[in-house]
TIRO-2110 file (N, C-alpha, C; in Angstrom, 1 decimal):
// TIRO-2110
29.1, 0.7, -10.8, N, 1, A
29.4, -0.4, -11.7, CA, 1, A
28.6, -1.6, -11.2, C, 1, A
27.8, -2.2, -12.1, N, 2, A
27.0, -3.4, -11.7, CA, 2, A
27.8, -4.6, -11.4, C, 2, A
27.4, -5.3, -10.4, N, 3, A
28.0, -6.6, -10.0, CA, 3, A
27.1, -7.7, -10.3, C, 3, A
27.5, -8.7, -11.1, N, 4, A
26.6, -9.8, -11.4, CA, 4, A
26.8, -10.9, -10.4, C, 4, A
25.7, -11.2, -9.7, N, 5, A
25.8, -12.3, -8.6, CA, 5, A
25.6, -13.6, -9.2, C, 5, A
25.0, -13.7, -10.3, N, 6, A
24.9, -14.9, -11.2, CA, 6, A
24.4, -14.4, -12.5, C, 6, A
23.9, -15.3, -13.4, N, 7, A
23.5, -14.8, -14.7, CA, 7, A
22.3, -13.9, -14.7, C, 7, A
21.5, -13.9, -13.6, N, 8, A
20.3, -13.2, -13.6, CA, 8, A
20.1, -12.2, -12.5, C, 8, A
21.0, -12.2, -11.5, N, 9, A
20.9, -11.3, -10.4, CA, 9, A
22.0, -10.3, -10.4, C, 9, A
21.7, -9.0, -10.2, N, 10, A
22.8, -8.0, -10.2, CA, 10, A
22.6, -7.0, -9.1, C, 10, A
23.7, -6.4, -8.7, N, 11, A
23.7, -5.3, -7.8, CA, 11, A
24.3, -4.1, -8.5, C, 11, A
23.5, -3.1, -8.6, N, 12, A
24.0, -1.9, -9.3, CA, 12, A
23.6, -0.7, -8.4, C, 12, A
24.5, 0.1, -8.0, N, 13, A
24.2, 1.2, -7.1, CA, 13, A
23.2, 2.2, -7.8, C, 13, A
23.0, 2.2, -9.1, N, 14, A
22.1, 3.1, -9.7, CA, 14, A
20.7, 2.5, -9.9, C, 14, A
20.5, 1.3, -9.4, N, 15, A
19.2, 0.6, -9.6, CA, 15, A
18.8, 0.2, -8.2, C, 15, A
17.6, 0.7, -7.7, N, 16, A
17.0, 0.3, -6.4, CA, 16, A
18.0, 0.5, -5.3, C, 16, A
18.8, 1.5, -5.3, N, 17, A
19.8, 1.8, -4.2, CA, 17, A
20.8, 0.7, -4.0, C, 17, A
21.1, 0.0, -5.0, N, 18, A
22.1, -1.1, -4.9, CA, 18, A
21.6, -2.4, -4.3, C, 18, A
20.3, -2.5, -4.2, N, 19, A
19.8, -3.8, -3.7, CA, 19, A
19.8, -4.8, -4.8, C, 19, A
19.9, -6.1, -4.5, N, 20, A
19.9, -7.1, -5.5, CA, 20, A
18.6, -7.1, -6.3, C, 20, A
18.7, -7.1, -7.6, N, 21, A
17.5, -7.2, -8.5, CA, 21, A
17.7, -8.2, -9.5, C, 21, A
16.6, -8.6, -10.1, N, 22, A
16.6, -9.5, -11.3, CA, 22, A
17.1, -8.6, -12.5, C, 22, A
18.2, -9.1, -13.1, N, 23, A
18.8, -8.3, -14.2, CA, 23, A
17.8, -7.8, -15.2, C, 23, A
18.0, -6.5, -15.5, N, 24, A
17.1, -5.9, -16.5, CA, 24, A
15.7, -5.4, -16.0, C, 24, A
15.5, -5.6, -14.7, N, 25, A
14.3, -5.2, -14.1, CA, 25, A
14.6, -4.3, -12.9, C, 25, A
13.5, -3.8, -12.2, N, 26, A
13.7, -3.2, -10.9, CA, 26, A
13.0, -4.0, -9.9, C, 26, A
12.9, -5.3, -10.2, N, 27, A
12.2, -6.2, -9.2, CA, 27, A
13.3, -6.7, -8.3, C, 27, A
13.2, -6.4, -7.0, N, 28, A
14.2, -6.7, -6.0, CA, 28, A
14.0, -8.2, -5.5, C, 28, A
15.1, -8.8, -5.3, N, 29, A
15.1, -10.2, -4.8, CA, 29, A
14.3, -10.2, -3.5, C, 29, A
14.4, -9.2, -2.6, N, 30, A
13.7, -9.2, -1.4, CA, 30, A
12.2, -9.2, -1.6, C, 30, A
11.7, -8.5, -2.7, N, 31, A
10.3, -8.5, -3.0, CA, 31, A
9.8, -9.9, -3.3, C, 31, A
10.5, -10.6, -4.1, N, 32, A
10.1, -11.9, -4.5, CA, 32, A
10.1, -12.9, -3.3, C, 32, A
11.2, -12.8, -2.5, N, 33, A
11.3, -13.7, -1.4, CA, 33, A
10.2, -13.3, -0.3, C, 33, A
9.9, -12.1, -0.2, N, 34, A
8.9, -11.6, 0.7, CA, 34, A
7.5, -12.1, 0.3, C, 34, A
7.2, -12.1, -1.0, N, 35, A
6.0, -12.6, -1.5, CA, 35, A
5.8, -14.1, -1.2, C, 35, A
6.9, -14.8, -1.5, N, 36, A
6.8, -16.2, -1.3, CA, 36, A
6.7, -16.6, 0.2, C, 36, A
7.4, -15.9, 1.0, N, 37, A
7.3, -16.2, 2.5, CA, 37, A
6.0, -15.8, 3.0, C, 37, A
5.3, -14.9, 2.4, N, 38, A
4.0, -14.4, 2.8, CA, 38, A
2.9, -15.3, 2.3, C, 38, A
3.2, -16.4, 1.6, N, 39, A
2.2, -17.3, 1.2, CA, 39, A
1.9, -17.4, -0.3, C, 39, A
2.5, -16.4, -1.1, N, 40, A
2.2, -16.5, -2.5, CA, 40, A
2.9, -17.7, -3.1, C, 40, A
2.3, -18.2, -4.1, N, 41, A
2.9, -19.4, -4.8, CA, 41, A
3.8, -18.8, -5.9, C, 41, A
4.6, -19.7, -6.5, N, 42, A
5.5, -19.3, -7.6, CA, 42, A
4.6, -18.8, -8.8, C, 42, A
3.5, -19.4, -9.0, N, 43, A
2.6, -19.0, -10.1, CA, 43, A
2.0, -17.6, -9.8, C, 43, A
1.7, -17.3, -8.5, N, 44, A
1.3, -16.0, -8.1, CA, 44, A
2.3, -14.9, -8.4, C, 44, A
3.6, -15.2, -8.1, N, 45, A
4.7, -14.3, -8.3, CA, 45, A
4.9, -14.0, -9.8, C, 45, A
4.8, -15.1, -10.6, N, 46, A
5.0, -14.9, -12.0, CA, 46, A
3.8, -14.1, -12.6, C, 46, A
2.6, -14.2, -12.1, N, 47, A
1.5, -13.4, -12.6, CA, 47, A
1.7, -12.0, -12.1, C, 47, A
2.1, -11.8, -10.9, N, 48, A
2.3, -10.4, -10.4, CA, 48, A
3.4, -9.7, -11.0, C, 48, A
4.5, -10.4, -11.5, N, 49, A
5.6, -9.8, -12.1, CA, 49, A
5.8, -10.4, -13.5, C, 49, A
5.0, -10.0, -14.5, N, 50, A
5.0, -10.7, -15.8, CA, 50, A
6.4, -10.6, -16.5, C, 50, A
7.2, -9.7, -16.1, N, 51, A
8.6, -9.6, -16.8, CA, 51, A
9.5, -10.7, -16.3, C, 51, A
9.1, -11.4, -15.2, N, 52, A
10.0, -12.5, -14.7, CA, 52, A
9.7, -13.8, -15.3, C, 52, A
10.7, -14.7, -15.3, N, 53, A
10.5, -16.1, -15.8, CA, 53, A
10.8, -17.0, -14.7, C, 53, A
10.5, -18.3, -14.9, N, 54, A
10.8, -19.3, -13.9, CA, 54, A
12.3, -19.4, -13.7, C, 54, A
13.1, -19.1, -14.7, N, 55, A
14.5, -19.1, -14.6, CA, 55, A
15.0, -18.0, -13.7, C, 55, A
14.3, -16.9, -13.8, N, 56, A
14.7, -15.8, -12.9, CA, 56, A
14.4, -16.2, -11.4, C, 56, A
13.3, -16.8, -11.2, N, 57, A
13.0, -17.3, -9.8, CA, 57, A
14.0, -18.3, -9.3, C, 57, A
14.5, -19.2, -10.2, N, 58, A
15.5, -20.1, -9.8, CA, 58, A
16.8, -19.4, -9.5, C, 58, A
17.1, -18.3, -10.2, N, 59, A
18.3, -17.5, -9.8, CA, 59, A
18.1, -16.8, -8.5, C, 59, A
16.9, -16.4, -8.2, N, 60, A
16.6, -15.7, -6.9, CA, 60, A
16.9, -16.8, -5.8, C, 60, A
16.4, -18.0, -6.0, N, 61, A
16.6, -19.0, -5.0, CA, 61, A
18.0, -19.4, -4.8, C, 61, A
18.8, -19.5, -5.9, N, 62, A
20.2, -19.8, -5.8, CA, 62, A
20.9, -18.6, -5.1, C, 62, A
20.6, -17.4, -5.3, N, 63, A
21.2, -16.2, -4.7, CA, 63, A
20.9, -16.3, -3.2, C, 63, A
19.6, -16.5, -2.8, N, 64, A
19.3, -16.6, -1.4, CA, 64, A
20.0, -17.8, -0.7, C, 64, A
20.1, -18.9, -1.4, N, 65, A
20.8, -20.0, -0.9, CA, 65, A
22.2, -19.8, -0.6, C, 65, A
22.9, -19.0, -1.5, N, 66, A
24.3, -18.7, -1.3, CA, 66, A
24.5, -17.8, -0.1, C, 66, A
23.5, -16.9, 0.1, N, 67, A
23.6, -16.0, 1.3, CA, 67, A
23.4, -16.8, 2.6, C, 67, A
22.6, -17.9, 2.5, N, 68, A
22.3, -18.7, 3.7, CA, 68, A
23.4, -19.6, 4.0, C, 68, A
24.4, -19.8, 3.1, N, 69, A
25.5, -20.7, 3.3, CA, 69, A
26.7, -20.1, 4.0, C, 69, A
26.4, -19.4, 5.1, N, 70, A
27.5, -18.8, 5.7, CA, 70, A
28.3, -19.8, 6.5, C, 70, A
29.5, -19.4, 6.9, N, 71, A
30.4, -20.2, 7.7, CA, 71, A
29.9, -20.4, 9.1, C, 71, A
30.0, -21.6, 9.6, N, 72, A
29.6, -21.9, 11.0, CA, 72, A
30.7, -21.4, 11.9, C, 72, A
30.2, -20.7, 13.0, N, 73, A
31.1, -20.2, 14.0, CA, 73, A
30.8, -20.9, 15.3, C, 73, A
31.7, -21.6, 15.9, N, 74, A
31.4, -22.3, 17.2, CA, 74, A
30.8, -21.3, 18.2, C, 74, A
29.8, -21.8, 18.9, N, 75, A
29.1, -20.9, 19.9, CA, 75, A
30.0, -20.4, 20.9, C, 75, A
31.0, -21.1, 21.4, N, 76, A
31.8, -20.7, 22.5, CA, 76, A
32.7, -19.5, 22.0, C, 76, A
32.9, -19.3, 20.7, N, 77, A
33.8, -18.3, 20.2, CA, 77, A
33.0, -17.0, 19.9, C, 77, A
31.7, -17.0, 20.1, N, 78, A
30.8, -15.9, 19.9, CA, 78, A
30.7, -15.0, 21.1, C, 78, A
30.7, -13.7, 20.9, N, 79, A
30.4, -12.8, 22.0, CA, 79, A
29.1, -12.1, 21.7, C, 79, A
28.3, -12.0, 22.7, N, 80, A
27.0, -11.4, 22.5, CA, 80, A
26.8, -10.3, 23.4, C, 80, A
26.5, -9.1, 22.9, N, 81, A
26.3, -7.9, 23.7, CA, 81, A
24.9, -7.9, 24.1, C, 81, A
24.6, -7.8, 25.4, N, 82, A
23.2, -7.7, 25.8, CA, 82, A
22.9, -6.3, 26.3, C, 82, A
END
C-alpha cells in the first residue's frame, strides 16, 4: 500500500523496492539529491528528468529536510560501539 510522504513523494513497496519516489514516476528522491550533491543544477535535473516539475523538486527538498530534522540526543547519553 503506498504511503504519501507529502503531496508529491510516496513510498510504495511495488515501486523501486519501496524507496521514496516522486509520485507517478520511478524517479527516486535519492537520485535527485545525488545529482544535486554531485554538482548538477536544478535546471540540469529538470532537463535530465523531463517528467519532473519545479514543484516536484520542492517536495523532494521538503522530504529531505524532514528527514534531517531528527531529535537531538545529548552526547553523554550516546553509546558508541568501536
